[in-house]
C-alpha positions as YAML, in Angstrom:
chain: A
units: angstrom
residues:
- id: 1
  name: MET
  ca: [-21.84, -36.31, 23.07]
- id: 2
  name: PRO
  ca: [-25.53, -35.95, 22.27]
- id: 3
  name: SER
  ca: [-27.59, -36.55, 25.36]
- id: 4
  name: ASN
  ca: [-30.89, -35.34, 23.89]
- id: 5
  name: SER
  ca: [-32.61, -35.83, 20.63]
- id: 6
  name: MET
  ca: [-32.74, -32.12, 19.76]
- id: 7
  name: LEU
  ca: [-28.94, -31.82, 19.90]
- id: 8
  name: ALA
  ca: [-28.51, -35.07, 17.96]
- id: 9
  name: ILE
  ca: [-30.75, -33.96, 15.13]
- id: 10
  name: ALA
  ca: [-29.16, -30.49, 14.75]
- id: 11
  name: THR
  ca: [-26.51, -31.83, 12.38]
- id: 12
  name: PHE
  ca: [-25.57, -32.63, 8.82]
- id: 13
  name: LEU
  ca: [-29.00, -34.10, 7.88]
- id: 14
  name: LEU
  ca: [-30.82, -30.98, 8.94]
- id: 15
  name: ARG
  ca: [-28.79, -28.93, 6.52]
- id: 16
  name: PHE
  ca: [-30.58, -30.98, 3.84]
- id: 17
  name: LEU
  ca: [-33.98, -30.45, 5.33]
- id: 18
  name: ALA
  ca: [-33.46, -26.74, 5.53]
- id: 19
  name: VAL
  ca: [-32.59, -26.54, 1.87]
- id: 20
  name: ASN
  ca: [-35.44, -28.64, 0.50]
- id: 21
  name: LEU
  ca: [-38.66, -29.24, 2.31]
- id: 22
  name: ASP
  ca: [-40.50, -30.89, -0.48]
- id: 23
  name: LEU
  ca: [-40.07, -34.43, 0.91]
- id: 24
  name: ALA
  ca: [-41.78, -37.61, -0.25]
- id: 25
  name: MET
  ca: [-43.29, -38.82, 3.02]
- id: 26
  name: CYS
  ca: [-44.78, -42.26, 2.89]
- id: 27
  name: ALA
  ca: [-48.24, -41.95, 4.35]
- id: 28
  name: ASN
  ca: [-49.52, -45.01, 2.63]
- id: 29
  name: PHE
  ca: [-47.02, -47.90, 2.62]
- id: 30
  name: SER
  ca: [-48.63, -49.77, -0.28]
- id: 31
  name: GLU
  ca: [-48.52, -46.82, -2.58]
- id: 32
  name: VAL
  ca: [-44.69, -46.50, -2.30]
- id: 33
  name: PHE
  ca: [-43.63, -50.11, -1.48]
- id: 34
  name: GLN
  ca: [-44.43, -53.63, -2.50]
- id: 35
  name: TYR
  ca: [-43.83, -56.96, -0.85]
- id: 36
  name: ASN
  ca: [-40.72, -58.65, -1.98]
- id: 37
  name: TRP
  ca: [-41.10, -61.97, -0.18]
- id: 38
  name: ALA
  ca: [-43.34, -63.59, 2.39]
- id: 39
  name: PRO
  ca: [-46.14, -60.94, 2.40]
- id: 40
  name: ASP
  ca: [-47.95, -63.02, 5.11]
- id: 41
  name: HIS
  ca: [-45.13, -61.95, 7.45]
- id: 42
  name: ILE
  ca: [-45.62, -58.17, 6.89]
- id: 43
  name: ILE
  ca: [-48.39, -56.31, 8.68]
- id: 44
  name: SER
  ca: [-49.26, -52.58, 8.06]
- id: 45
  name: GLU
  ca: [-51.02, -50.89, 10.94]
- id: 46
  name: GLY
  ca: [-51.61, -47.19, 10.56]
- id: 47
  name: ASP
  ca: [-48.25, -45.58, 9.89]
- id: 48
  name: GLN
  ca: [-46.33, -48.66, 11.10]
- id: 49
  name: THR
  ca: [-45.18, -51.66, 9.16]
- id: 50
  name: LYS
  ca: [-44.20, -54.74, 11.19]
- id: 51
  name: LEU
  ca: [-41.75, -57.27, 9.66]
- id: 52
  name: THR
  ca: [-41.88, -60.71, 11.28]
- id: 53
  name: LEU
  ca: [-39.40, -63.58, 11.40]
- id: 54
  name: ASP
  ca: [-40.27, -67.10, 12.58]
- id: 55
  name: ASN
  ca: [-38.89, -70.58, 11.96]
- id: 56
  name: ILE
  ca: [-40.79, -70.66, 8.66]
- id: 57
  name: SER
  ca: [-39.70, -67.48, 7.07]
- id: 58
  name: GLY
  ca: [-38.46, -63.91, 7.24]
- id: 59
  name: CYS
  ca: [-39.80, -61.25, 4.99]
- id: 60
  name: GLY
  ca: [-38.97, -58.17, 2.92]
- id: 61
  name: PHE
  ca: [-40.30, -55.27, 0.89]
- id: 62
  name: GLU
  ca: [-38.98, -52.86, -1.71]
- id: 63
  name: SER
  ca: [-40.01, -49.52, -3.28]
- id: 64
  name: ARG
  ca: [-41.98, -49.56, -6.48]
- id: 65
  name: LYS
  ca: [-39.71, -46.84, -7.95]
- id: 66
  name: LYS
  ca: [-35.92, -46.69, -8.10]
- id: 67
  name: TYR
  ca: [-33.82, -43.65, -7.16]
- id: 68
  name: LEU
  ca: [-30.50, -42.12, -8.30]
- id: 69
  name: PHE
  ca: [-28.98, -39.83, -5.73]
- id: 70
  name: GLY
  ca: [-30.75, -38.01, -2.85]
- id: 71
  name: GLN
  ca: [-31.79, -38.93, 0.64]
- id: 72
  name: ALA
  ca: [-33.77, -41.78, 2.18]
- id: 73
  name: SER
  ca: [-34.62, -42.37, 5.82]
- id: 74
  name: VAL
  ca: [-36.87, -44.53, 8.01]
- id: 75
  name: GLN
  ca: [-37.57, -44.88, 11.67]
- id: 76
  name: ILE
  ca: [-37.10, -48.40, 13.03]
- id: 77
  name: LYS
  ca: [-37.86, -50.01, 16.42]
- id: 78
  name: LEU
  ca: [-35.76, -53.23, 16.49]
- id: 79
  name: ILE
  ca: [-36.62, -56.71, 17.90]
- id: 80
  name: GLU
  ca: [-36.94, -56.69, 21.62]
- id: 81
  name: GLY
  ca: [-35.46, -59.21, 23.99]
- id: 82
  name: ASP
  ca: [-33.32, -62.14, 22.76]
- id: 83
  name: SER
  ca: [-32.70, -61.33, 19.11]
- id: 84
  name: ALA
  ca: [-29.58, -63.45, 18.62]
- id: 85
  name: GLY
  ca: [-29.12, -64.67, 15.06]
- id: 86
  name: THR
  ca: [-31.60, -62.19, 13.54]
- id: 87
  name: VAL
  ca: [-30.79, -59.39, 11.09]
- id: 88
  name: THR
  ca: [-33.05, -56.46, 10.44]
- id: 89
  name: ALA
  ca: [-32.02, -54.55, 7.22]
- id: 90
  name: PHE
  ca: [-32.66, -51.17, 5.73]
- id: 91
  name: TYR
  ca: [-30.92, -50.87, 2.42]
- id: 92
  name: MET
  ca: [-30.85, -49.62, -1.20]
- id: 93
  name: ALA
  ca: [-30.00, -51.95, -4.11]
- id: 94
  name: SER
  ca: [-30.04, -52.16, -7.84]
- id: 95
  name: GLU
  ca: [-30.51, -55.46, -9.71]
- id: 96
  name: GLY
  ca: [-28.28, -58.12, -11.09]
- id: 97
  name: PRO
  ca: [-24.85, -59.62, -10.30]
- id: 98
  name: SER
  ca: [-23.09, -56.31, -10.93]
- id: 99
  name: HIS
  ca: [-25.43, -54.43, -8.62]
- id: 100
  name: ASP
  ca: [-24.75, -51.47, -6.35]
- id: 101
  name: GLU
  ca: [-25.98, -51.55, -2.77]
- id: 102
  name: LEU
  ca: [-25.94, -49.48, 0.46]
- id: 103
  name: ASP
  ca: [-26.71, -51.41, 3.64]
- id: 104
  name: PHE
  ca: [-27.75, -50.85, 7.22]
- id: 105
  name: GLU
  ca: [-27.86, -54.33, 8.87]
- id: 106
  name: PHE
  ca: [-28.83, -54.54, 12.54]
- id: 107
  name: LEU
  ca: [-27.34, -57.61, 14.15]
- id: 108
  name: GLY
  ca: [-29.37, -59.07, 17.02]
- id: 109
  name: ASN
  ca: [-27.94, -60.33, 20.27]
- id: 110
  name: VAL
  ca: [-28.83, -62.24, 23.41]
- id: 111
  name: SER
  ca: [-30.88, -60.37, 26.00]
- id: 112
  name: GLY
  ca: [-28.89, -57.67, 27.75]
- id: 113
  name: GLU
  ca: [-26.22, -57.59, 25.09]
- id: 114
  name: PRO
  ca: [-26.10, -54.66, 22.63]
- id: 115
  name: TYR
  ca: [-27.05, -54.63, 19.01]
- id: 116
  name: LEU
  ca: [-24.45, -53.89, 16.42]
- id: 117
  name: VAL
  ca: [-25.16, -52.03, 13.20]
- id: 118
  name: GLN
  ca: [-23.19, -53.22, 10.21]
- id: 119
  name: THR
  ca: [-22.91, -50.92, 7.15]
- id: 120
  name: ASN
  ca: [-21.64, -51.98, 3.76]
- id: 121
  name: VAL
  ca: [-21.18, -50.53, 0.27]
- id: 122
  name: TYR
  ca: [-21.36, -52.68, -2.88]
- id: 123
  name: VAL
  ca: [-20.15, -51.29, -6.16]
- id: 124
  name: ASN
  ca: [-20.51, -53.20, -9.43]
- id: 125
  name: GLY
  ca: [-21.33, -56.37, -7.48]
- id: 126
  name: THR
  ca: [-18.46, -56.22, -5.01]
- id: 127
  name: GLY
  ca: [-19.00, -55.54, -1.33]
- id: 128
  name: ASN
  ca: [-16.69, -56.60, 1.58]
- id: 129
  name: ARG
  ca: [-16.57, -53.01, 2.81]
- id: 130
  name: GLU
  ca: [-18.06, -53.64, 6.20]
- id: 131
  name: GLN
  ca: [-17.97, -51.42, 9.21]
- id: 132
  name: ARG
  ca: [-19.61, -52.28, 12.49]
- id: 133
  name: HIS
  ca: [-20.71, -49.87, 15.20]
- id: 134
  name: SER
  ca: [-22.28, -50.06, 18.64]
- id: 135
  name: LEU
  ca: [-25.07, -47.54, 19.31]
- id: 136
  name: TRP
  ca: [-25.30, -44.95, 22.03]
- id: 137
  name: PHE
  ca: [-28.88, -46.00, 22.88]
- id: 138
  name: ASP
  ca: [-31.03, -49.17, 23.11]
- id: 139
  name: PRO
  ca: [-32.65, -49.39, 19.61]
- id: 140
  name: THR
  ca: [-35.38, -51.73, 20.91]
- id: 141
  name: LEU
  ca: [-37.00, -49.21, 23.33]
- id: 142
  name: ASP
  ca: [-38.09, -46.63, 20.83]
- id: 143
  name: PHE
  ca: [-37.89, -45.60, 17.18]
- id: 144
  name: HIS
  ca: [-34.71, -44.13, 15.79]
- id: 145
  name: THR
  ca: [-34.01, -42.66, 12.40]
- id: 146
  name: TYR
  ca: [-31.59, -44.31, 9.97]
- id: 147
  name: SER
  ca: [-30.67, -42.44, 6.71]
- id: 148
  name: PHE
  ca: [-28.72, -42.57, 3.55]
- id: 149
  name: PHE
  ca: [-27.47, -39.45, 1.74]
- id: 150
  name: TRP
  ca: [-25.96, -40.06, -1.65]
- id: 151
  name: ASN
  ca: [-24.65, -37.90, -4.44]
- id: 152
  name: ARG
  ca: [-21.78, -38.03, -6.92]
- id: 153
  name: ARG
  ca: [-19.17, -37.10, -4.38]
- id: 154
  name: THR
  ca: [-20.12, -38.84, -1.17]
- id: 155
  name: ILE
  ca: [-22.30, -41.39, 0.64]
- id: 156
  name: VAL
  ca: [-23.19, -40.70, 4.24]
- id: 157
  name: PHE
  ca: [-24.81, -43.12, 6.68]
- id: 158
  name: LEU
  ca: [-26.59, -41.36, 9.53]
- id: 159
  name: VAL
  ca: [-28.27, -42.46, 12.76]
- id: 160
  name: ASP
  ca: [-30.63, -39.83, 14.28]
- id: 161
  name: GLY
  ca: [-28.96, -37.31, 12.04]
- id: 162
  name: ILE
  ca: [-25.49, -38.16, 13.27]
- id: 163
  name: PRO
  ca: [-23.06, -39.33, 10.52]
- id: 164
  name: ILE
  ca: [-21.54, -42.72, 11.44]
- id: 165
  name: ARG
  ca: [-19.83, -43.41, 8.10]
- id: 166
  name: VAL
  ca: [-18.72, -41.60, 4.97]
- id: 167
  name: PHE
  ca: [-17.77, -43.28, 1.73]
- id: 168
  name: THR
  ca: [-16.08, -40.72, -0.54]
- id: 169
  name: ASN
  ca: [-15.82, -40.84, -4.31]
- id: 170
  name: LYS
  ca: [-12.15, -41.61, -5.08]
- id: 171
  name: GLU
  ca: [-12.47, -42.42, -8.74]
- id: 172
  name: GLU
  ca: [-9.32, -40.41, -9.45]
- id: 173
  name: ASN
  ca: [-7.55, -43.20, -7.56]
- id: 174
  name: GLY
  ca: [-9.09, -45.94, -9.59]
- id: 175
  name: VAL
  ca: [-11.84, -46.66, -7.00]
- id: 176
  name: LEU
  ca: [-15.30, -47.51, -8.41]
- id: 177
  name: PHE
  ca: [-18.16, -45.36, -6.98]
- id: 178
  name: PRO
  ca: [-21.96, -46.05, -7.35]
- id: 179
  name: LYS
  ca: [-23.33, -43.32, -9.56]
- id: 180
  name: SER
  ca: [-25.10, -44.93, -12.54]
- id: 181
  name: GLN
  ca: [-27.36, -47.64, -11.23]
- id: 182
  name: PRO
  ca: [-30.73, -46.57, -9.76]
- id: 183
  name: MET
  ca: [-31.53, -48.36, -6.54]
- id: 184
  name: SER
  ca: [-34.81, -49.38, -4.90]
- id: 185
  name: ILE
  ca: [-35.29, -48.84, -1.18]
- id: 186
  name: ARG
  ca: [-35.82, -52.01, 0.76]
- id: 187
  name: GLY
  ca: [-36.34, -53.49, 4.23]
- id: 188
  name: SER
  ca: [-36.15, -57.06, 5.52]
- id: 189
  name: VAL
  ca: [-35.94, -59.27, 8.56]
- id: 190
  name: TRP
  ca: [-34.22, -62.69, 8.30]
- id: 191
  name: ASN
  ca: [-32.29, -65.40, 10.07]
- id: 192
  name: ALA
  ca: [-28.49, -65.20, 9.81]
- id: 193
  name: ASP
  ca: [-27.40, -67.26, 12.79]
- id: 194
  name: ASP
  ca: [-24.51, -68.62, 10.76]
- id: 195
  name: TRP
  ca: [-22.64, -65.28, 11.17]
- id: 196
  name: ALA
  ca: [-24.71, -62.48, 12.71]
- id: 197
  name: THR
  ca: [-24.22, -62.93, 16.40]
- id: 198
  name: GLN
  ca: [-20.71, -63.42, 17.80]
- id: 199
  name: GLY
  ca: [-19.52, -64.79, 14.46]
- id: 200
  name: GLY
  ca: [-22.27, -67.39, 14.44]
- id: 201
  name: ARG
  ca: [-21.47, -68.91, 17.75]
- id: 202
  name: VAL
  ca: [-24.87, -67.89, 19.15]
- id: 203
  name: LYS
  ca: [-27.78, -69.35, 17.23]
- id: 204
  name: THR
  ca: [-31.37, -68.16, 16.97]
- id: 205
  name: ASN
  ca: [-33.57, -69.31, 19.81]
- id: 206
  name: TRP
  ca: [-36.87, -70.02, 18.05]
- id: 207
  name: SER
  ca: [-38.69, -70.30, 21.31]
- id: 208
  name: TYR
  ca: [-38.71, -66.50, 21.36]
- id: 209
  name: ALA
  ca: [-40.27, -66.22, 17.92]
- id: 210
  name: PRO
  ca: [-41.97, -64.45, 16.29]
- id: 211
  name: PHE
  ca: [-39.36, -61.73, 16.08]
- id: 212
  name: VAL
  ca: [-40.73, -58.38, 15.03]
- id: 213
  name: SER
  ca: [-39.04, -55.18, 13.78]
- id: 214
  name: THR
  ca: [-41.29, -52.20, 13.16]
- id: 215
  name: PHE
  ca: [-40.74, -49.58, 10.45]
- id: 216
  name: ARG
  ca: [-42.45, -46.20, 10.17]
- id: 217
  name: SER
  ca: [-41.97, -42.55, 8.85]
- id: 218
  name: PHE
  ca: [-40.31, -43.22, 5.53]
- id: 219
  name: ILE
  ca: [-38.93, -40.09, 3.95]
- id: 220
  name: ILE
  ca: [-37.60, -40.24, 0.38]
- id: 221
  name: ASP
  ca: [-36.21, -37.04, -1.25]
- id: 222
  name: ALA
  ca: [-34.38, -38.43, -4.31]
- id: 223
  name: CYS
  ca: [-34.45, -38.45, -8.09]
- id: 224
  name: GLU
  ca: [-37.30, -40.89, -8.72]
- id: 225
  name: LEU
  ca: [-37.29, -43.28, -11.64]
- id: 226
  name: SER
  ca: [-39.76, -45.67, -13.10]
- id: 227
  name: PRO
  ca: [-37.75, -48.77, -13.91]
- id: 228
  name: GLU
  ca: [-39.70, -49.52, -17.01]
- id: 229
  name: THR
  ca: [-39.73, -46.10, -18.75]
- id: 230
  name: ASP
  ca: [-37.29, -43.51, -17.34]
- id: 231
  name: ASP
  ca: [-33.74, -42.86, -18.56]
- id: 232
  name: SER
  ca: [-31.60, -42.38, -15.52]
- id: 233
  name: THR
  ca: [-28.98, -40.32, -17.25]
- id: 234
  name: GLY
  ca: [-31.45, -37.97, -18.84]
- id: 235
  name: LYS
  ca: [-33.65, -37.49, -15.73]
- id: 236
  name: CYS
  ca: [-31.05, -37.63, -12.87]
- id: 237
  name: GLY
  ca: [-27.65, -37.13, -14.49]
- id: 238
  name: LYS
  ca: [-27.44, -33.42, -15.04]
- id: 239
  name: LEU
  ca: [-24.95, -31.99, -12.54]
- id: 240
  name: GLY
  ca: [-26.41, -29.12, -10.54]
- id: 241
  name: GLN
  ca: [-30.02, -30.11, -11.29]
- id: 242
  name: PHE
  ca: [-30.86, -31.06, -7.71]
- id: 243
  name: TRP
  ca: [-30.20, -29.65, -4.23]
- id: 244
  name: TRP
  ca: [-27.90, -32.45, -3.28]
- id: 245
  name: ASP
  ca: [-25.56, -31.45, -6.11]
- id: 246
  name: LYS
  ca: [-24.86, -28.06, -4.49]
- id: 247
  name: PRO
  ca: [-21.17, -27.59, -3.34]
- id: 248
  name: SER
  ca: [-22.29, -27.34, 0.31]
- id: 249
  name: PHE
  ca: [-23.23, -31.06, 0.16]
- id: 250
  name: SER
  ca: [-19.88, -32.31, -1.09]
- id: 251
  name: GLY
  ca: [-19.01, -33.43, 2.41]
- id: 252
  name: LEU
  ca: [-19.64, -32.98, 6.11]
- id: 253
  name: ASN
  ca: [-19.61, -29.58, 7.74]
- id: 254
  name: ARG
  ca: [-17.47, -28.94, 10.82]
- id: 255
  name: HIS
  ca: [-20.15, -30.05, 13.22]
- id: 256
  name: GLY
  ca: [-20.81, -33.24, 11.30]
- id: 257
  name: SER
  ca: [-17.06, -33.99, 11.10]
- id: 258
  name: HIS
  ca: [-16.75, -33.68, 14.86]
- id: 259
  name: GLN
  ca: [-19.71, -35.99, 15.34]
- id: 260
  name: LEU
  ca: [-18.20, -38.53, 12.95]
- id: 261
  name: GLU
  ca: [-14.93, -38.48, 14.84]
- id: 262
  name: TRP
  ca: [-16.85, -39.02, 18.07]
- id: 263
  name: VAL
  ca: [-18.64, -42.01, 16.63]
- id: 264
  name: ARG
  ca: [-15.38, -43.46, 15.35]
- id: 265
  name: ARG
  ca: [-13.63, -42.98, 18.63]
- id: 266
  name: LYS
  ca: [-16.45, -44.28, 20.93]
- id: 267
  name: HIS
  ca: [-18.49, -46.70, 18.81]
- id: 268
  name: LEU
  ca: [-16.51, -48.09, 15.93]
- id: 269
  name: VAL
  ca: [-16.19, -51.87, 16.55]
- id: 270
  name: TYR
  ca: [-14.85, -53.05, 13.22]
- id: 271
  name: ASP
  ca: [-13.51, -51.34, 10.10]
- id: 272
  name: TYR
  ca: [-12.46, -53.43, 7.03]
- id: 273
  name: CYS
  ca: [-9.90, -50.70, 6.26]
- id: 274
  name: LYS
  ca: [-8.00, -51.73, 9.42]
- id: 275
  name: ASP
  ca: [-8.32, -55.47, 8.97]
- id: 276
  name: THR
  ca: [-4.68, -56.33, 8.29]
- id: 277
  name: ALA
  ca: [-5.42, -60.05, 8.81]
- id: 278
  name: ARG
  ca: [-7.90, -59.89, 5.91]
- id: 279
  name: PHE
  ca: [-5.90, -57.80, 3.51]
- id: 280
  name: THR
  ca: [-2.23, -58.01, 2.68]
- id: 281
  name: GLU
  ca: [-2.69, -54.75, 0.73]
- id: 282
  name: LEU
  ca: [-5.44, -52.34, 1.82]
- id: 283
  name: PRO
  ca: [-8.15, -51.52, -0.74]
- id: 284
  name: ARG
  ca: [-7.52, -48.27, -2.56]
- id: 285
  name: GLU
  ca: [-10.50, -46.53, -1.03]
- id: 286
  name: CYS
  ca: [-8.92, -47.00, 2.37]
- id: 287
  name: ILE
  ca: [-5.93, -44.94, 1.44]
- id: 288
  name: SER
  ca: [-6.26, -41.19, 2.15]
...
């Protein structure tokens, strides 16, 4: 499978870029994002934003606007060396106990052992839809691109343009799908050594702190809403109004489907849909 970045990027995501080149690129971090917690642990240097975790605090940021459908991506270089117990997150979330959320969570590991990326989907406050994947590269050596694509029919998680997960709208089967709550775009670094590395058996070694993950090159191409003033249904709810509503974006093309199958075959480590010890009856969205 992809051995060079040009081949990896020539995929599902590029279909979007070819259709719509009017992208909201984040040249100035502070114009698009605000600090969510521990601003003293966040440093912006040029086009890079460094998130730091130490034994005092982690940190996080979120976008000033909220978005309903579209595409969001960022390049991240993850914590180098012994990162056991740490989690670096890139995610989208609405507010409140009945919130919707889409997650990339990068689970650190001891030196020489690979990162895992955990994805999750919350709908109306309920998550527990985890998948975990290994990666086909070392995410600490260079920046790689992590993306969400979201419309009324599907949610796609992509790594360097390669789809690693698809969550399909199955409302006809009684499955809830996130389509009405605008979400902000967020990033964070935090300590989760109670579960993140080998089920919590390996704890964070604070002698290696501070732990730093670096974010850059945010691209947001989505229906933008001001939380205080905009009506989400009126502004973002008309079917066919935006490029991501076009029929060609209702699912993966053949190339993307082949890539997804390769990822599942080679890199899928855990899938809640196959966890028979956890579920006596599989969730409805897991049934084809």
